[in-house]
C-alpha positions, 0 to 999 in steps of 0.5 A: 415523520413528526406528526406536526410536520406531517400535518403542515406538509399535508396542509401545504402540498407546495411545501412538500414539493418544494422540500422534495425538490430541495432534497433532490438538488442536495443529493445531486450536489453531493453525488460527485463527492460521494462517488469519488470518495467511494470509488477507490479501494486500497489494499494494504499489505505488511512486510515479512514477520509483521502484521496488519497492526504495523500498517494501522496508522497508514490504514487510518490515514488513507481511510480519512482521505476518503478511500475504502481500505482493506488492511490484510493480515497474512502469515508471511513466515509460514509459506513461500511468496508464490504460495502466499500471493494468491490466498492473500490478495484474492480475498482482498480483491473480493472485498473491493469488488464494488469499487471502480478502482483498486490500489495497493499500498505495501511495505517491504515484502508486501510489494513482492507479493503484489508483483508475484500476483500480477505476474500471474493474474491481471487486475483490470481496474488496478490504478496505483501501487505504492511500495515502501522499502520494497526489496525489488532486487533482493537484499544483501542481508539475506545473502549474508545471513540466510545460512545462519542457524535460526534465520529460516525459523524466524523468516521462513521460506519467503525470507530466504527468497528475498536475497540477491542471488540465484534463488532471488524471487524478486529478480525473476519477476521482471519489470513493472507493467503497472503504475507503481511509485516507490519510497526508499528510506535513507536512514538506519537504526541497525548499523550492523545490518547496514554494514552488510548493505552497499551504498545508502540503505534503510537498515534492511534494503538499499535504495538501489534495491528498491528501484524497479524497471518500469516504475513511474516514480521514485522518492528517497526519504530520511526514514528507516525500514522498520518505521517508515510506514508510520512516518507522517510525511511518508503517509502524506506522500502515499496519499498524494500518490494515490490521489495524483499518481505521483509523489510531491517532490517539492515537499521533501526536506532533509528531515522527515 
């Protein structure tokens, strides 16, 4: 403490008491805000053949909104979804152990990892899950291209599990028994792949395939699968859902 200030406070004990009372009052006033900002942890999971860098813009925005974040990098093409889920999610949950609630924000296959994990392990303090472009019913792209030479080399065992047929893992996981909001893209920059997908799609996954029985909310936005997690309006919707448990349907326009 500054010597002059210390001498003044020693000379005026009432000033010291008043100062301490003011500090205590200020801390009490700030406490609710601090608690709310630090009570929620958000785990981010990227998609197949991506990395945590693909979620960095979203991570930064969620952190700026007052949430603690854990942006996970995992070897998505090296193992099956069953083998990836536990080693990917459990350590992230450990990093969130000091927070009152846990949330997930996922892109593409990241959402299937969460479904796989929750089908085996309950998370007592799970709050919201937001999925971006998840192949919850698989993708016809995998059905058509999975047997092509090089597909397994590029996308691994997990990639082959994302079809719509008999080996489709997403279709074996069942309905959601947790709070989940889903954003589906309706634009494509890959017209060749879009020809393989029935109805409206984002270039990798159809809008219909993103739907999940038991979901709480669903939102379609004019964005592509590859870039949706970096879109400012998508990011705003993600944060809105984390804060309110639903999407802001009133702000969805024809152009995101």
